[in-house]
mmCIF file of the N, C-alpha and C atoms, coordinates in Angstrom:
data_MODEL
# 
_entry.id   MODEL 
# 
loop_
_atom_site.group_PDB 
_atom_site.id 
_atom_site.type_symbol 
_atom_site.label_atom_id 
_atom_site.label_alt_id 
_atom_site.label_comp_id 
_atom_site.label_asym_id 
_atom_site.label_entity_id 
_atom_site.label_seq_id 
_atom_site.pdbx_PDB_ins_code 
_atom_site.Cartn_x 
_atom_site.Cartn_y 
_atom_site.Cartn_z 
_atom_site.occupancy 
_atom_site.B_iso_or_equiv 
_atom_site.pdbx_formal_charge 
_atom_site.auth_seq_id 
_atom_site.auth_comp_id 
_atom_site.auth_asym_id 
_atom_site.auth_atom_id 
_atom_site.pdbx_PDB_model_num 
ATOM 1   N N  . MET A 1 1  ? -8.739  18.110  -15.729 1.00 0.00 ? 1  MET A N  1 
ATOM 2   C CA . MET A 1 1  ? -8.398  16.713  -15.627 1.00 0.00 ? 1  MET A CA 1 
ATOM 3   C C  . MET A 1 1  ? -7.377  16.394  -16.711 1.00 0.00 ? 1  MET A C  1 
ATOM 4   N N  . THR A 1 2  ? -6.370  15.624  -16.351 1.00 0.00 ? 2  THR A N  1 
ATOM 5   C CA . THR A 1 2  ? -5.345  15.199  -17.287 1.00 0.00 ? 2  THR A CA 1 
ATOM 6   C C  . THR A 1 2  ? -5.718  13.845  -17.865 1.00 0.00 ? 2  THR A C  1 
ATOM 7   N N  . ARG A 1 3  ? -5.536  13.694  -19.134 1.00 0.00 ? 3  ARG A N  1 
ATOM 8   C CA . ARG A 1 3  ? -5.824  12.423  -19.792 1.00 0.00 ? 3  ARG A CA 1 
ATOM 9   C C  . ARG A 1 3  ? -4.524  11.662  -19.973 1.00 0.00 ? 3  ARG A C  1 
ATOM 10  N N  . LEU A 1 4  ? -4.517  10.395  -19.556 1.00 0.00 ? 4  LEU A N  1 
ATOM 11  C CA . LEU A 1 4  ? -3.368  9.519   -19.729 1.00 0.00 ? 4  LEU A CA 1 
ATOM 12  C C  . LEU A 1 4  ? -3.778  8.370   -20.639 1.00 0.00 ? 4  LEU A C  1 
ATOM 13  N N  . ILE A 1 5  ? -2.877  7.965   -21.483 1.00 0.00 ? 5  ILE A N  1 
ATOM 14  C CA . ILE A 1 5  ? -3.102  6.808   -22.341 1.00 0.00 ? 5  ILE A CA 1 
ATOM 15  C C  . ILE A 1 5  ? -2.308  5.648   -21.744 1.00 0.00 ? 5  ILE A C  1 
ATOM 16  N N  . LEU A 1 6  ? -2.979  4.528   -21.551 1.00 0.00 ? 6  LEU A N  1 
ATOM 17  C CA . LEU A 1 6  ? -2.353  3.374   -20.925 1.00 0.00 ? 6  LEU A CA 1 
ATOM 18  C C  . LEU A 1 6  ? -2.551  2.164   -21.819 1.00 0.00 ? 6  LEU A C  1 
ATOM 19  N N  . ASP A 1 7  ? -1.468  1.552   -22.232 1.00 0.00 ? 7  ASP A N  1 
ATOM 20  C CA . ASP A 1 7  ? -1.550  0.325   -23.020 1.00 0.00 ? 7  ASP A CA 1 
ATOM 21  C C  . ASP A 1 7  ? -1.462  -0.865  -22.066 1.00 0.00 ? 7  ASP A C  1 
ATOM 22  N N  . VAL A 1 8  ? -2.443  -1.739  -22.142 1.00 0.00 ? 8  VAL A N  1 
ATOM 23  C CA . VAL A 1 8  ? -2.438  -2.949  -21.314 1.00 0.00 ? 8  VAL A CA 1 
ATOM 24  C C  . VAL A 1 8  ? -2.731  -4.145  -22.215 1.00 0.00 ? 8  VAL A C  1 
ATOM 25  N N  . SER A 1 9  ? -2.345  -5.296  -21.741 1.00 0.00 ? 9  SER A N  1 
ATOM 26  C CA . SER A 1 9  ? -2.613  -6.517  -22.499 1.00 0.00 ? 9  SER A CA 1 
ATOM 27  C C  . SER A 1 9  ? -4.116  -6.770  -22.534 1.00 0.00 ? 9  SER A C  1 
ATOM 28  N N  . ASP A 1 10 ? -4.534  -7.608  -23.474 1.00 0.00 ? 10 ASP A N  1 
ATOM 29  C CA . ASP A 1 10 ? -5.948  -7.973  -23.548 1.00 0.00 ? 10 ASP A CA 1 
ATOM 30  C C  . ASP A 1 10 ? -6.399  -8.638  -22.251 1.00 0.00 ? 10 ASP A C  1 
ATOM 31  N N  . GLU A 1 11 ? -5.523  -9.443  -21.680 1.00 0.00 ? 11 GLU A N  1 
ATOM 32  C CA . GLU A 1 11 ? -5.835  -10.120 -20.416 1.00 0.00 ? 11 GLU A CA 1 
ATOM 33  C C  . GLU A 1 11 ? -6.045  -9.100  -19.291 1.00 0.00 ? 11 GLU A C  1 
ATOM 34  N N  . ALA A 1 12 ? -5.170  -8.114  -19.204 1.00 0.00 ? 12 ALA A N  1 
ATOM 35  C CA . ALA A 1 12 ? -5.308  -7.074  -18.175 1.00 0.00 ? 12 ALA A CA 1 
ATOM 36  C C  . ALA A 1 12 ? -6.581  -6.271  -18.390 1.00 0.00 ? 12 ALA A C  1 
ATOM 37  N N  . ALA A 1 13 ? -6.897  -5.968  -19.650 1.00 0.00 ? 13 ALA A N  1 
ATOM 38  C CA . ALA A 1 13 ? -8.121  -5.216  -19.945 1.00 0.00 ? 13 ALA A CA 1 
ATOM 39  C C  . ALA A 1 13 ? -9.353  -6.004  -19.516 1.00 0.00 ? 13 ALA A C  1 
ATOM 40  N N  . ALA A 1 14 ? -9.344  -7.305  -19.758 1.00 0.00 ? 14 ALA A N  1 
ATOM 41  C CA . ALA A 1 14 ? -10.469 -8.144  -19.346 1.00 0.00 ? 14 ALA A CA 1 
ATOM 42  C C  . ALA A 1 14 ? -10.593 -8.179  -17.827 1.00 0.00 ? 14 ALA A C  1 
ATOM 43  N N  . LYS A 1 15 ? -9.460  -8.263  -17.132 1.00 0.00 ? 15 LYS A N  1 
ATOM 44  C CA . LYS A 1 15 ? -9.479  -8.245  -15.663 1.00 0.00 ? 15 LYS A CA 1 
ATOM 45  C C  . LYS A 1 15 ? -10.041 -6.920  -15.151 1.00 0.00 ? 15 LYS A C  1 
ATOM 46  N N  . LEU A 1 16 ? -9.644  -5.819  -15.780 1.00 0.00 ? 16 LEU A N  1 
ATOM 47  C CA . LEU A 1 16 ? -10.164 -4.509  -15.383 1.00 0.00 ? 16 LEU A CA 1 
ATOM 48  C C  . LEU A 1 16 ? -11.669 -4.430  -15.589 1.00 0.00 ? 16 LEU A C  1 
ATOM 49  N N  . GLU A 1 17 ? -12.136 -4.935  -16.713 1.00 0.00 ? 17 GLU A N  1 
ATOM 50  C CA . GLU A 1 17 ? -13.580 -4.955  -16.988 1.00 0.00 ? 17 GLU A CA 1 
ATOM 51  C C  . GLU A 1 17 ? -14.311 -5.730  -15.896 1.00 0.00 ? 17 GLU A C  1 
ATOM 52  N N  . ARG A 1 18 ? -13.787 -6.918  -15.557 1.00 0.00 ? 18 ARG A N  1 
ATOM 53  C CA . ARG A 1 18 ? -14.431 -7.750  -14.527 1.00 0.00 ? 18 ARG A CA 1 
ATOM 54  C C  . ARG A 1 18 ? -14.381 -7.074  -13.153 1.00 0.00 ? 18 ARG A C  1 
ATOM 55  N N  . ALA A 1 19 ? -13.268 -6.439  -12.830 1.00 0.00 ? 19 ALA A N  1 
ATOM 56  C CA . ALA A 1 19 ? -13.120 -5.795  -11.519 1.00 0.00 ? 19 ALA A CA 1 
ATOM 57  C C  . ALA A 1 19 ? -13.995 -4.557  -11.406 1.00 0.00 ? 19 ALA A C  1 
ATOM 58  N N  . ALA A 1 20 ? -14.167 -3.840  -12.484 1.00 0.00 ? 20 ALA A N  1 
ATOM 59  C CA . ALA A 1 20 ? -14.943 -2.593  -12.456 1.00 0.00 ? 20 ALA A CA 1 
ATOM 60  C C  . ALA A 1 20 ? -16.445 -2.856  -12.379 1.00 0.00 ? 20 ALA A C  1 
ATOM 61  N N  . ARG A 1 21 ? -16.878 -3.954  -12.956 1.00 0.00 ? 21 ARG A N  1 
ATOM 62  C CA . ARG A 1 21 ? -18.309 -4.247  -13.040 1.00 0.00 ? 21 ARG A CA 1 
ATOM 63  C C  . ARG A 1 21 ? -19.009 -4.224  -11.678 1.00 0.00 ? 21 ARG A C  1 
ATOM 64  N N  . PRO A 1 22 ? -18.540 -4.966  -10.645 1.00 0.00 ? 22 PRO A N  1 
ATOM 65  C CA . PRO A 1 22 ? -19.238 -4.937  -9.348  1.00 0.00 ? 22 PRO A CA 1 
ATOM 66  C C  . PRO A 1 22 ? -19.184 -3.566  -8.667  1.00 0.00 ? 22 PRO A C  1 
ATOM 67  N N  . ALA A 1 23 ? -18.164 -2.805  -8.977  1.00 0.00 ? 23 ALA A N  1 
ATOM 68  C CA . ALA A 1 23 ? -18.034 -1.465  -8.392  1.00 0.00 ? 23 ALA A CA 1 
ATOM 69  C C  . ALA A 1 23 ? -18.910 -0.456  -9.124  1.00 0.00 ? 23 ALA A C  1 
ATOM 70  N N  . VAL A 1 24 ? -19.510 -0.870  -10.220 1.00 0.00 ? 24 VAL A N  1 
ATOM 71  C CA . VAL A 1 24 ? -20.390 -0.034  -11.045 1.00 0.00 ? 24 VAL A CA 1 
ATOM 72  C C  . VAL A 1 24 ? -19.673 1.249   -11.481 1.00 0.00 ? 24 VAL A C  1 
ATOM 73  N N  . VAL A 1 25 ? -18.455 1.057   -11.952 1.00 0.00 ? 25 VAL A N  1 
ATOM 74  C CA . VAL A 1 25 ? -17.681 2.166   -12.517 1.00 0.00 ? 25 VAL A CA 1 
ATOM 75  C C  . VAL A 1 25 ? -17.067 1.688   -13.819 1.00 0.00 ? 25 VAL A C  1 
ATOM 76  N N  . SER A 1 26 ? -16.634 2.616   -14.617 1.00 0.00 ? 26 SER A N  1 
ATOM 77  C CA . SER A 1 26 ? -15.958 2.255   -15.865 1.00 0.00 ? 26 SER A CA 1 
ATOM 78  C C  . SER A 1 26 ? -14.570 1.730   -15.535 1.00 0.00 ? 26 SER A C  1 
ATOM 79  N N  . PRO A 1 27 ? -14.003 0.944   -16.433 1.00 0.00 ? 27 PRO A N  1 
ATOM 80  C CA . PRO A 1 27 ? -12.626 0.498   -16.210 1.00 0.00 ? 27 PRO A CA 1 
ATOM 81  C C  . PRO A 1 27 ? -11.661 1.672   -16.028 1.00 0.00 ? 27 PRO A C  1 
ATOM 82  N N  . SER A 1 28 ? -11.890 2.768   -16.752 1.00 0.00 ? 28 SER A N  1 
ATOM 83  C CA . SER A 1 28 ? -11.021 3.941   -16.606 1.00 0.00 ? 28 SER A CA 1 
ATOM 84  C C  . SER A 1 28 ? -11.101 4.512   -15.195 1.00 0.00 ? 28 SER A C  1 
ATOM 85  N N  . ARG A 1 29 ? -12.313 4.612   -14.672 1.00 0.00 ? 29 ARG A N  1 
ATOM 86  C CA . ARG A 1 29 ? -12.502 5.133   -13.308 1.00 0.00 ? 29 ARG A CA 1 
ATOM 87  C C  . ARG A 1 29 ? -11.895 4.168   -12.296 1.00 0.00 ? 29 ARG A C  1 
ATOM 88  N N  . PHE A 1 30 ? -12.053 2.869   -12.550 1.00 0.00 ? 30 PHE A N  1 
ATOM 89  C CA . PHE A 1 30 ? -11.495 1.863   -11.654 1.00 0.00 ? 30 PHE A CA 1 
ATOM 90  C C  . PHE A 1 30 ? -9.974  1.993   -11.587 1.00 0.00 ? 30 PHE A C  1 
ATOM 91  N N  . VAL A 1 31 ? -9.342  2.193   -12.735 1.00 0.00 ? 31 VAL A N  1 
ATOM 92  C CA . VAL A 1 31 ? -7.888  2.385   -12.778 1.00 0.00 ? 31 VAL A CA 1 
ATOM 93  C C  . VAL A 1 31 ? -7.510  3.652   -12.024 1.00 0.00 ? 31 VAL A C  1 
ATOM 94  N N  . GLU A 1 32 ? -8.264  4.728   -12.206 1.00 0.00 ? 32 GLU A N  1 
ATOM 95  C CA . GLU A 1 32 ? -7.972  5.973   -11.490 1.00 0.00 ? 32 GLU A CA 1 
ATOM 96  C C  . GLU A 1 32 ? -8.011  5.753   -9.983  1.00 0.00 ? 32 GLU A C  1 
ATOM 97  N N  . ILE A 1 33 ? -9.052  5.074   -9.507  1.00 0.00 ? 33 ILE A N  1 
ATOM 98  C CA . ILE A 1 33 ? -9.184  4.800   -8.073  1.00 0.00 ? 33 ILE A CA 1 
ATOM 99  C C  . ILE A 1 33 ? -8.006  3.961   -7.582  1.00 0.00 ? 33 ILE A C  1 
ATOM 100 N N  . ALA A 1 34 ? -7.653  2.935   -8.358  1.00 0.00 ? 34 ALA A N  1 
ATOM 101 C CA . ALA A 1 34 ? -6.554  2.052   -7.966  1.00 0.00 ? 34 ALA A CA 1 
ATOM 102 C C  . ALA A 1 34 ? -5.222  2.791   -7.927  1.00 0.00 ? 34 ALA A C  1 
ATOM 103 N N  . VAL A 1 35 ? -4.983  3.640   -8.909  1.00 0.00 ? 35 VAL A N  1 
ATOM 104 C CA . VAL A 1 35 ? -3.721  4.389   -8.959  1.00 0.00 ? 35 VAL A CA 1 
ATOM 105 C C  . VAL A 1 35 ? -3.633  5.347   -7.777  1.00 0.00 ? 35 VAL A C  1 
ATOM 106 N N  . VAL A 1 36 ? -4.717  6.057   -7.493  1.00 0.00 ? 36 VAL A N  1 
ATOM 107 C CA . VAL A 1 36 ? -4.709  6.993   -6.364  1.00 0.00 ? 36 VAL A CA 1 
ATOM 108 C C  . VAL A 1 36 ? -4.471  6.234   -5.061  1.00 0.00 ? 36 VAL A C  1 
ATOM 109 N N  . HIS A 1 37 ? -5.143  5.100   -4.897  1.00 0.00 ? 37 HIS A N  1 
ATOM 110 C CA . HIS A 1 37 ? -4.955  4.290   -3.692  1.00 0.00 ? 37 HIS A CA 1 
ATOM 111 C C  . HIS A 1 37 ? -3.495  3.836   -3.575  1.00 0.00 ? 37 HIS A C  1 
ATOM 112 N N  . TYR A 1 38 ? -2.934  3.339   -4.667  1.00 0.00 ? 38 TYR A N  1 
ATOM 113 C CA . TYR A 1 38 ? -1.548  2.873   -4.655  1.00 0.00 ? 38 TYR A CA 1 
ATOM 114 C C  . TYR A 1 38 ? -0.577  4.004   -4.316  1.00 0.00 ? 38 TYR A C  1 
ATOM 115 N N  . VAL A 1 39 ? -0.766  5.151   -4.929  1.00 0.00 ? 39 VAL A N  1 
ATOM 116 C CA . VAL A 1 39 ? 0.138   6.284   -4.693  1.00 0.00 ? 39 VAL A CA 1 
ATOM 117 C C  . VAL A 1 39 ? 0.023   6.750   -3.242  1.00 0.00 ? 39 VAL A C  1 
ATOM 118 N N  . ASP A 1 40 ? -1.198  6.810   -2.707  1.00 0.00 ? 40 ASP A N  1 
ATOM 119 C CA . ASP A 1 40 ? -1.374  7.195   -1.305  1.00 0.00 ? 40 ASP A CA 1 
ATOM 120 C C  . ASP A 1 40 ? -0.688  6.201   -0.378  1.00 0.00 ? 40 ASP A C  1 
ATOM 121 N N  . LEU A 1 41 ? -0.862  4.914   -0.655  1.00 0.00 ? 41 LEU A N  1 
ATOM 122 C CA . LEU A 1 41 ? -0.237  3.879   0.164   1.00 0.00 ? 41 LEU A CA 1 
ATOM 123 C C  . LEU A 1 41 ? 1.282   3.957   0.079   1.00 0.00 ? 41 LEU A C  1 
ATOM 124 N N  . ASP A 1 42 ? 1.803   4.144   -1.120  1.00 0.00 ? 42 ASP A N  1 
ATOM 125 C CA . ASP A 1 42 ? 3.246   4.263   -1.313  1.00 0.00 ? 42 ASP A CA 1 
ATOM 126 C C  . ASP A 1 42 ? 3.794   5.477   -0.564  1.00 0.00 ? 42 ASP A C  1 
ATOM 127 N N  . GLU A 1 43 ? 3.078   6.585   -0.654  1.00 0.00 ? 43 GLU A N  1 
ATOM 128 C CA . GLU A 1 43 ? 3.490   7.809   0.034   1.00 0.00 ? 43 GLU A CA 1 
ATOM 129 C C  . GLU A 1 43 ? 3.527   7.582   1.548   1.00 0.00 ? 43 GLU A C  1 
ATOM 130 N N  . SER A 1 44 ? 2.531   6.893   2.073   1.00 0.00 ? 44 SER A N  1 
ATOM 131 C CA . SER A 1 44 ? 2.472   6.597   3.501   1.00 0.00 ? 44 SER A CA 1 
ATOM 132 C C  . SER A 1 44 ? 3.630   5.695   3.923   1.00 0.00 ? 44 SER A C  1 
ATOM 133 N N  . HIS A 1 45 ? 3.896   4.654   3.133   1.00 0.00 ? 45 HIS A N  1 
ATOM 134 C CA . HIS A 1 45 ? 5.004   3.747   3.456   1.00 0.00 ? 45 HIS A CA 1 
ATOM 135 C C  . HIS A 1 45 ? 6.344   4.468   3.425   1.00 0.00 ? 45 HIS A C  1 
ATOM 136 N N  . ARG A 1 46 ? 6.512   5.350   2.449   1.00 0.00 ? 46 ARG A N  1 
ATOM 137 C CA . ARG A 1 46 ? 7.767   6.104   2.372   1.00 0.00 ? 46 ARG A CA 1 
ATOM 138 C C  . ARG A 1 46 ? 7.934   7.008   3.594   1.00 0.00 ? 46 ARG A C  1 
ATOM 139 N N  . ALA A 1 47 ? 6.851   7.654   4.019   1.00 0.00 ? 47 ALA A N  1 
ATOM 140 C CA . ALA A 1 47 ? 6.915   8.533   5.194   1.00 0.00 ? 47 ALA A CA 1 
ATOM 141 C C  . ALA A 1 47 ? 7.261   7.729   6.444   1.00 0.00 ? 47 ALA A C  1 
ATOM 142 N N  . GLU A 1 48 ? 6.654   6.550   6.592   1.00 0.00 ? 48 GLU A N  1 
ATOM 143 C CA . GLU A 1 48 ? 6.957   5.698   7.747   1.00 0.00 ? 48 GLU A CA 1 
ATOM 144 C C  . GLU A 1 48 ? 8.412   5.241   7.718   1.00 0.00 ? 48 GLU A C  1 
ATOM 145 N N  . THR A 1 49 ? 8.896   4.900   6.552   1.00 0.00 ? 49 THR A N  1 
ATOM 146 C CA . THR A 1 49 ? 10.285  4.464   6.421   1.00 0.00 ? 49 THR A CA 1 
ATOM 147 C C  . THR A 1 49 ? 11.238  5.599   6.771   1.00 0.00 ? 49 THR A C  1 
ATOM 148 N N  . GLU A 1 50 ? 10.961  6.789   6.260   1.00 0.00 ? 50 GLU A N  1 
ATOM 149 C CA . GLU A 1 50 ? 11.811  7.943   6.562   1.00 0.00 ? 50 GLU A CA 1 
ATOM 150 C C  . GLU A 1 50 ? 11.791  8.264   8.051   1.00 0.00 ? 50 GLU A C  1 
ATOM 151 N N  . ALA A 1 51 ? 10.627  8.156   8.678   1.00 0.00 ? 51 ALA A N  1 
ATOM 152 C CA . ALA A 1 51 ? 10.539  8.414   10.120  1.00 0.00 ? 51 ALA A CA 1 
ATOM 153 C C  . ALA A 1 51 ? 11.343  7.370   10.893  1.00 0.00 ? 51 ALA A C  1 
ATOM 154 N N  . GLY A 1 52 ? 11.256  6.112   10.477  1.00 0.00 ? 52 GLY A N  1 
ATOM 155 C CA . GLY A 1 52 ? 12.019  5.050   11.134  1.00 0.00 ? 52 GLY A CA 1 
ATOM 156 C C  . GLY A 1 52 ? 13.520  5.247   10.968  1.00 0.00 ? 52 GLY A C  1 
ATOM 157 N N  . LEU A 1 53 ? 13.930  5.654   9.787   1.00 0.00 ? 53 LEU A N  1 
ATOM 158 C CA . LEU A 1 53 ? 15.352  5.918   9.564   1.00 0.00 ? 53 LEU A CA 1 
ATOM 159 C C  . LEU A 1 53 ? 15.839  7.092   10.407  1.00 0.00 ? 53 LEU A C  1 
ATOM 160 N N  . ALA A 1 54 ? 15.015  8.120   10.531  1.00 0.00 ? 54 ALA A N  1 
ATOM 161 C CA . ALA A 1 54 ? 15.391  9.271   11.360  1.00 0.00 ? 54 ALA A CA 1 
ATOM 162 C C  . ALA A 1 54 ? 15.551  8.845   12.813  1.00 0.00 ? 54 ALA A C  1 
ATOM 163 N N  . GLU A 1 55 ? 14.643  7.991   13.293  1.00 0.00 ? 55 GLU A N  1 
ATOM 164 C CA . GLU A 1 55 ? 14.757  7.496   14.668  1.00 0.00 ? 55 GLU A CA 1 
ATOM 165 C C  . GLU A 1 55 ? 16.038  6.682   14.838  1.00 0.00 ? 55 GLU A C  1 
ATOM 166 N N  . ALA A 1 56 ? 16.330  5.832   13.869  1.00 0.00 ? 56 ALA A N  1 
ATOM 167 C CA . ALA A 1 56 ? 17.537  5.005   13.949  1.00 0.00 ? 56 ALA A CA 1 
ATOM 168 C C  . ALA A 1 56 ? 18.793  5.871   13.924  1.00 0.00 ? 56 ALA A C  1 
ATOM 169 N N  . GLU A 1 57 ? 18.802  6.871   13.044  1.00 0.00 ? 57 GLU A N  1 
ATOM 170 C CA . GLU A 1 57 ? 19.959  7.763   12.967  1.00 0.00 ? 57 GLU A CA 1 
ATOM 171 C C  . GLU A 1 57 ? 20.145  8.551   14.258  1.00 0.00 ? 57 GLU A C  1 
ATOM 172 N N  . ALA A 1 58 ? 19.035  8.787   14.977  1.00 0.00 ? 58 ALA A N  1 
ATOM 173 C CA . ALA A 1 58 ? 19.119  9.492   16.259  1.00 0.00 ? 58 ALA A CA 1 
ATOM 174 C C  . ALA A 1 58 ? 19.480  8.541   17.397  1.00 0.00 ? 58 ALA A C  1 
ATOM 175 N N  . GLY A 1 59 ? 19.612  7.239   17.066  1.00 0.00 ? 59 GLY A N  1 
ATOM 176 C CA . GLY A 1 59 ? 20.009  6.264   18.086  1.00 0.00 ? 59 GLY A CA 1 
ATOM 177 C C  . GLY A 1 59 ? 18.851  5.695   18.878  1.00 0.00 ? 59 GLY A C  1 
ATOM 178 N N  . HIS A 1 60 ? 17.628  5.869   18.398  1.00 0.00 ? 60 HIS A N  1 
ATOM 179 C CA . HIS A 1 60 ? 16.451  5.364   19.106  1.00 0.00 ? 60 HIS A CA 1 
ATOM 180 C C  . HIS A 1 60 ? 16.106  3.979   18.576  1.00 0.00 ? 60 HIS A C  1 
ATOM 181 N N  . PHE A 1 61 ? 16.390  2.964   19.382  1.00 0.00 ? 61 PHE A N  1 
ATOM 182 C CA . PHE A 1 61 ? 16.110  1.584   19.011  1.00 0.00 ? 61 PHE A CA 1 
ATOM 183 C C  . PHE A 1 61 ? 15.268  0.942   20.094  1.00 0.00 ? 61 PHE A C  1 
ATOM 184 N N  . ALA A 1 62 ? 14.523  -0.081  19.751  1.00 0.00 ? 62 ALA A N  1 
ATOM 185 C CA . ALA A 1 62 ? 13.736  -0.813  20.737  1.00 0.00 ? 62 ALA A CA 1 
ATOM 186 C C  . ALA A 1 62 ? 14.693  -1.594  21.639  1.00 0.00 ? 62 ALA A C  1 
ATOM 187 N N  . THR A 1 63 ? 14.326  -1.674  22.904  1.00 0.00 ? 63 THR A N  1 
ATOM 188 C CA . THR A 1 63 ? 15.129  -2.458  23.846  1.00 0.00 ? 63 THR A CA 1 
ATOM 189 C C  . THR A 1 63 ? 14.830  -3.940  23.635  1.00 0.00 ? 63 THR A C  1 
ATOM 190 N N  . ASP A 1 64 ? 15.670  -4.795  24.210  1.00 0.00 ? 64 ASP A N  1 
ATOM 191 C CA . ASP A 1 64 ? 15.426  -6.234  24.127  1.00 0.00 ? 64 ASP A CA 1 
ATOM 192 C C  . ASP A 1 64 ? 14.084  -6.584  24.756  1.00 0.00 ? 64 ASP A C  1 
ATOM 193 N N  . ALA A 1 65 ? 13.744  -5.950  25.869  1.00 0.00 ? 65 ALA A N  1 
ATOM 194 C CA . ALA A 1 65 ? 12.474  -6.222  26.545  1.00 0.00 ? 65 ALA A CA 1 
ATOM 195 C C  . ALA A 1 65 ? 11.292  -5.806  25.662  1.00 0.00 ? 65 ALA A C  1 
ATOM 196 N N  . GLU A 1 66 ? 11.410  -4.665  24.986  1.00 0.00 ? 66 GLU A N  1 
ATOM 197 C CA . GLU A 1 66 ? 10.341  -4.216  24.086  1.00 0.00 ? 66 GLU A CA 1 
ATOM 198 C C  . GLU A 1 66 ? 10.162  -5.179  22.918  1.00 0.00 ? 66 GLU A C  1 
ATOM 199 N N  . MET A 1 67 ? 11.266  -5.675  22.390  1.00 0.00 ? 67 MET A N  1 
ATOM 200 C CA . MET A 1 67 ? 11.188  -6.616  21.277  1.00 0.00 ? 67 MET A CA 1 
ATOM 201 C C  . MET A 1 67 ? 10.580  -7.944  21.730  1.00 0.00 ? 67 MET A C  1 
ATOM 202 N N  . GLU A 1 68 ? 10.968  -8.405  22.914  1.00 0.00 ? 68 GLU A N  1 
ATOM 203 C CA . GLU A 1 68 ? 10.410  -9.650  23.438  1.00 0.00 ? 68 GLU A CA 1 
ATOM 204 C C  . GLU A 1 68 ? 8.901   -9.514  23.619  1.00 0.00 ? 68 GLU A C  1 
ATOM 205 N N  . GLU A 1 69 ? 8.456   -8.402  24.178  1.00 0.00 ? 69 GLU A N  1 
ATOM 206 C CA . GLU A 1 69 ? 7.025   -8.154  24.359  1.00 0.00 ? 69 GLU A CA 1 
ATOM 207 C C  . GLU A 1 69 ? 6.307   -8.099  23.015  1.00 0.00 ? 69 GLU A C  1 
ATOM 208 N N  . PHE A 1 70 ? 6.917   -7.464  22.046  1.00 0.00 ? 70 PHE A N  1 
ATOM 209 C CA . PHE A 1 70 ? 6.332   -7.377  20.705  1.00 0.00 ? 70 PHE A CA 1 
ATOM 210 C C  . PHE A 1 70 ? 6.101   -8.771  20.128  1.00 0.00 ? 70 PHE A C  1 
ATOM 211 N N  . PHE A 1 71 ? 7.128   -9.629  20.198  1.00 0.00 ? 71 PHE A N  1 
ATOM 212 C CA . PHE A 1 71 ? 7.009   -10.965 19.614  1.00 0.00 ? 71 PHE A CA 1 
ATOM 213 C C  . PHE A 1 71 ? 6.045   -11.845 20.409  1.00 0.00 ? 71 PHE A C  1 
ATOM 214 N N  . LEU A 1 72 ? 6.005   -11.695 21.721  1.00 0.00 ? 72 LEU A N  1 
ATOM 215 C CA . LEU A 1 72 ? 5.035   -12.452 22.520  1.00 0.00 ? 72 LEU A CA 1 
ATOM 216 C C  . LEU A 1 72 ? 3.614   -12.037 22.169  1.00 0.00 ? 72 LEU A C  1 
ATOM 217 N N  . ARG A 1 73 ? 3.392   -10.738 22.018  1.00 0.00 ? 73 ARG A N  1 
ATOM 218 C CA . ARG A 1 73 ? 2.063   -10.234 21.646  1.00 0.00 ? 73 ARG A CA 1 
ATOM 219 C C  . ARG A 1 73 ? 1.681   -10.731 20.252  1.00 0.00 ? 73 ARG A C  1 
ATOM 220 N N  . ALA A 1 74 ? 2.621   -10.706 19.341  1.00 0.00 ? 74 ALA A N  1 
ATOM 221 C CA . ALA A 1 74 ? 2.348   -11.170 17.976  1.00 0.00 ? 74 ALA A CA 1 
ATOM 222 C C  . ALA A 1 74 ? 2.025   -12.660 17.964  1.00 0.00 ? 74 ALA A C  1 
ATOM 223 N N  . ALA A 1 75 ? 2.724   -13.429 18.784  1.00 0.00 ? 75 ALA A N  1 
ATOM 224 C CA . ALA A 1 75 ? 2.464   -14.869 18.846  1.00 0.00 ? 75 ALA A CA 1 
ATOM 225 C C  . ALA A 1 75 ? 1.078   -15.154 19.425  1.00 0.00 ? 75 ALA A C  1 
ATOM 226 N N  . ARG A 1 76 ? 0.654   -14.355 20.404  1.00 0.00 ? 76 ARG A N  1 
ATOM 227 C CA . ARG A 1 76 ? -0.669  -14.547 21.012  1.00 0.00 ? 76 ARG A CA 1 
ATOM 228 C C  . ARG A 1 76 ? -1.791  -14.198 20.041  1.00 0.00 ? 76 ARG A C  1 
ATOM 229 N N  . THR A 1 77 ? -1.575  -13.196 19.207  1.00 0.00 ? 77 THR A N  1 
ATOM 230 C CA . THR A 1 77 ? -2.623  -12.768 18.283  1.00 0.00 ? 77 THR A CA 1 
ATOM 231 C C  . THR A 1 77 ? -2.552  -13.471 16.939  1.00 0.00 ? 77 THR A C  1 
ATOM 232 N N  . GLY A 1 78 ? -1.490  -14.219 16.722  1.00 0.00 ? 78 GLY A N  1 
ATOM 233 C CA . GLY A 1 78 ? -1.329  -14.928 15.457  1.00 0.00 ? 78 GLY A CA 1 
ATOM 234 C C  . GLY A 1 78 ? -0.872  -14.028 14.323  1.00 0.00 ? 78 GLY A C  1 
ATOM 235 N N  . ALA A 1 79 ? -0.350  -12.854 14.662  1.00 0.00 ? 79 ALA A N  1 
ATOM 236 C CA . ALA A 1 79 ? 0.099   -11.913 13.628  1.00 0.00 ? 79 ALA A CA 1 
ATOM 237 C C  . ALA A 1 79 ? 1.428   -12.294 13.064  1.00 0.00 ? 79 ALA A C  1 
# 
């Protein structure tokens, strides 16, 4: 395991203490979980963006009818 030193404000430290308490983990463990979650999410978003760019570069775009259906569906679901 690698040890990292992280300087945070007193306010941030207090928030971490409060957030970790209901999860029944230490603030250090809570930060580890949050960092891993953030990095995984960032990695996923980057992969989706790269895939979308590859599709665009290949000339694959949604048709007007597909876009209209998308927006109608979104309006019906409130998304």
